[in-house]
C-alpha angles and dihedrals in degrees: 000000000000099000117058114210115229127182116246128185091301113027127288115324133180150139118285120264103353092062112006106044138142092276094052092042090050089053093048092050090049092049093048093049090052091045092052093046095249094296122154114274137195117238125192138154148196129248100268119129089243095051100086091045093052093040091058095048093049090046089055091049093048091050091047087055092054101259125131113231123228100199109203099176129217110346140140121274100247093054089053091053092043094048093049093052098041097041087050098234127171091244142297147233123224124194110207139136089202107187100350123106121289097254091060132068141181144208123222121193116206130201125223091276093055092252121124111269114264124253096266092058091044089054091052090051090050094051093049092054090055095053128077108282114260111189118191121256112294093242090062099050115141124240133219130241127186118228120190108190105072098104096038091047088057095047095048098043097049090048087066091063095073141043098267094184093055091052090046090055090060095056092208117209106219137181115211120197104193096175088228083282134130094290084085109120104359103065090041090053092051093050096042088056085062091059090243120158101245124203110190125212121184083357098153121093108250124159090206094059096223097174099058139322115295084236122098114237127149090232092054091059101065091112093052094046091051090050091052092055096040092052095038091233125181092232144329134237124205121183136189125245095286100030098236088115126056137184119199128216120205129225087264090059095251120146110226118218114242092251093051092052089040092054088051092052089050090052089051091050092049091050088050096046106031096229143355150130121293120199122204132157121262090256094069124108126269086240086085091063092048097051102034090052089047090059097043101263137125128232121221118185126217139180118276120273137054099272091053092042095050092045091055090045090055095042093050098034087235118189095211139004132193141179131208090242088075098270119145120182125195104192100195089063109018136013093200124070114276122201090182094057093044090051093049097049091045093051093046091050092050089048093050097046093040084224136134120243092233090058090060094047093048088056093054119099109261121244129177114218125178124191132191135181117209123195104245128172110240091237091060097051097089091049092052092049094049091046093052089049090051094048094049093049089049100046103025108034094159097051120105110252124201119192098176091112116002115320122315119187115195116199125180091258105036145331141251125209128192116183136158116241112245095207106043141020093272136118116210129212123193127182129181137180137141089246114065093214092056092048090055092046089053091049094050088050091054093044091051090055091049091048091050086070103029097046105021115186118269119242 
């Protein structure tokens, strides 16, 4: 096994078949079975071409490790987490590339509460994959059983969390951009049960994602925003490849950044619950502070990535968490981001308030945030981070510096964040300020620091 799998900010990810292949998948399955003491485990996957191949290999490894496999088929990520938790299973494995390109895939390992396993368990799995394989005695091999209710269980149970009749009365007109991913058919089934008028875009399962990238970026949603305006829809919903993340489009055809919609969803939770703690990573907009405080809540910042967010949620007994990538976590029900729950709560709130989504967004304070992703070899990430830290201490000694995840510099009129991606050879630069010109100035400063290392001057 030439390639050694490591957990990043969201499971194990790699190119197929150069990195993730049947041999690697088999070893991971065997390692997970050993780590979970040979208990039965749920196994599901997304709709990528490599998913059946990797699924069979992981299933074989799990059975060789003595675990019975509960095969749940092709289903969206939030449903797998939800099912694992509420069916009280020992854990689960999800094969999904989520938002990354079609030639790649990933493996997410879930604990019995449906959350990603903690770092201690990840390290044990990593160690086991690096040691000679040690399958269980052949008389104790596990078996495989197909189950068919993972997706339908999720749909039916989360519908119970809202006033379905109230939403049905509004007869919302909704555009859903499913990115040709695993959201087809599950998200459509959920919204159709609310008697919504649904207009589908990229609504045919296709592992090559011909309509648009499975990623979520505002610039990728031009067709969806145009369709919202043309059809006079109340809103649009765009999801990534496995439908854990969602971007919303308001009735004016504006794609909302994930931290804008996340802040709105946090506001809705605070109205529902009265008070509470909201968790969000350090790259989220200051808009969260403005709105959460206004509604009696408290913001706690975490590192980027599901394991760090979930750890902060549990540690602080948070009622809600969100990430600027479009993730929304409802800890009472699901420790993974759930686009379905986010959609339901948003629709219920709009129905209760008899208000348009655009009216809410127009009332929010306006921030300008700019994001850039710069190609950066993994071996240079540490050097870039240290250089940025040295520069800010040298030139801005009075600025607030946060090193929880990368380097975040907080000024009186904005902030700058530089952090290495945990899933790809990329260095990210974020800048935010209420004045667009100031946000651009901060971004330029961060890009210059990154460039000092990646493109040093020639002698």
